[in-house]
C-alpha positions as CSV (number, residue, x, y, z in Angstrom):
1,X,17.6,12.8,8.9
2,X,17.8,9.5,10.7
3,X,17.5,6.0,9.3
4,X,14.6,4.1,11.0
5,X,13.9,0.8,9.3
6,X,11.4,-0.2,12.0
7,X,9.2,2.8,11.2
8,X,9.4,1.9,7.5
9,X,8.4,-1.7,8.3
10,X,5.5,-0.5,10.5
11,X,4.3,1.9,7.7
12,X,4.2,-1.0,5.2
13,X,2.5,-3.4,7.6
14,X,-0.1,-0.7,8.6
15,X,-1.7,-1.3,5.2
16,X,-2.9,-4.6,6.5
17,X,-5.3,-2.8,8.9
18,X,-7.9,-3.0,6.1
19,X,-8.1,-6.7,6.7
20,X,-8.5,-6.3,10.5
21,X,-10.6,-3.2,10.9
22,X,-12.0,-2.7,7.4
23,X,-10.3,0.7,7.2
24,X,-7.0,2.4,8.1
25,X,-4.9,0.8,5.4
26,X,-4.7,4.2,3.6
27,X,-5.1,6.6,6.6
28,X,-2.3,5.3,8.9
29,X,0.4,5.2,6.2
30,X,-0.7,8.6,5.0
31,X,-0.4,10.1,8.6
32,X,3.0,8.4,9.1
33,X,4.3,9.6,5.8
34,X,3.1,13.1,6.2
35,X,4.6,13.5,9.7
36,X,7.8,11.6,9.2
37,X,8.9,12.2,5.6
38,X,11.3,15.0,6.6
39,X,12.7,13.2,9.6
40,X,13.2,9.6,8.5
41,X,15.6,8.7,5.7
42,X,13.7,7.2,2.7
43,X,10.3,7.7,4.3
44,X,9.3,9.9,1.4
45,X,10.1,7.1,-1.2
46,X,8.4,4.4,0.8
47,X,5.4,6.6,1.8
48,X,4.7,7.6,-1.8
49,X,5.0,4.0,-3.0
50,X,2.5,2.9,-0.3
51,X,0.0,5.7,-1.1
52,X,0.2,5.0,-4.8
53,X,-0.4,1.3,-4.2
54,X,-3.3,1.9,-1.8
55,X,-5.0,4.4,-4.2
56,X,-4.4,2.0,-7.1
57,X,-6.0,-0.9,-5.2
58,X,-9.0,1.4,-4.4
59,X,-9.4,2.2,-8.0
60,X,-9.2,-1.5,-9.0
61,X,-11.9,-2.3,-6.4
62,X,-14.2,0.4,-7.7
63,X,-13.7,-0.8,-11.3
64,X,-14.5,-4.4,-10.3
65,X,-18.0,-3.5,-9.0
66,X,-19.5,-2.7,-12.4
67,X,-17.6,-5.6,-13.9
68,X,-19.3,-8.0,-11.5
69,X,-22.7,-6.7,-12.6
70,X,-21.9,-6.7,-16.3
71,X,-19.6,-9.7,-16.9
72,X,-19.0,-11.5,-13.6
73,X,-15.2,-10.9,-14.3
74,X,-15.1,-8.4,-11.4
75,X,-15.0,-11.3,-9.0
76,X,-11.7,-12.4,-10.4
77,X,-10.4,-8.8,-10.2
78,X,-11.6,-8.6,-6.5
79,X,-9.8,-11.9,-5.7
80,X,-6.5,-10.8,-7.4
81,X,-6.7,-7.4,-5.9
82,X,-7.2,-8.9,-2.4
83,X,-4.3,-11.2,-2.7
84,X,-1.9,-8.6,-4.1
85,X,-3.0,-6.1,-1.4
86,X,-2.2,-8.6,1.3
87,X,1.0,-10.1,0.0
88,X,3.0,-7.1,-1.2
89,X,2.9,-5.0,2.0
90,X,4.5,-8.0,3.7
91,X,7.1,-8.4,1.0
92,X,7.9,-4.7,1.1
93,X,8.1,-4.6,4.9
94,X,10.8,-7.3,4.6
95,X,12.6,-5.2,1.9
96,X,12.3,-2.1,4.2
97,X,13.9,-4.0,7.1
98,X,16.8,-4.9,4.8
99,X,17.2,-1.3,3.5
100,X,15.9,-2.0,0.0
101,X,13.6,0.0,-2.3
102,X,9.9,-0.8,-2.2
103,X,8.2,-2.3,-5.3
104,X,4.4,-2.6,-5.7
105,X,3.1,-4.1,-8.9
106,X,0.0,-2.7,-10.6
107,X,0.6,0.6,-8.9
108,X,-0.4,3.8,-10.7
109,X,1.9,6.7,-10.1
110,X,-0.6,9.2,-8.6
111,X,1.5,10.8,-5.8
112,X,4.7,12.1,-7.2
């Protein structure tokens, strides 16, 4: 295994494709993680954290839709989810560049 902090940074930042293209924020990290987890040191840890975070954000977005219709509170959840989903990939890309462990708040541990 080799250490490749640049690829880890790219994997974290690829989540931001959702804001550019509308999709890809889950697909590209999934492909990078699946193809490189046995070759790059700590890719498995970072990839699982990213996938858990992206799936959690998707769940929160789906939950917010009925909350908008029922209470109007879903708009607040959408705004918070959008901010968290934008800020933490950048924060964790910097951590990956420094060789630190990723941390994503509000992340449900789905992929183990």
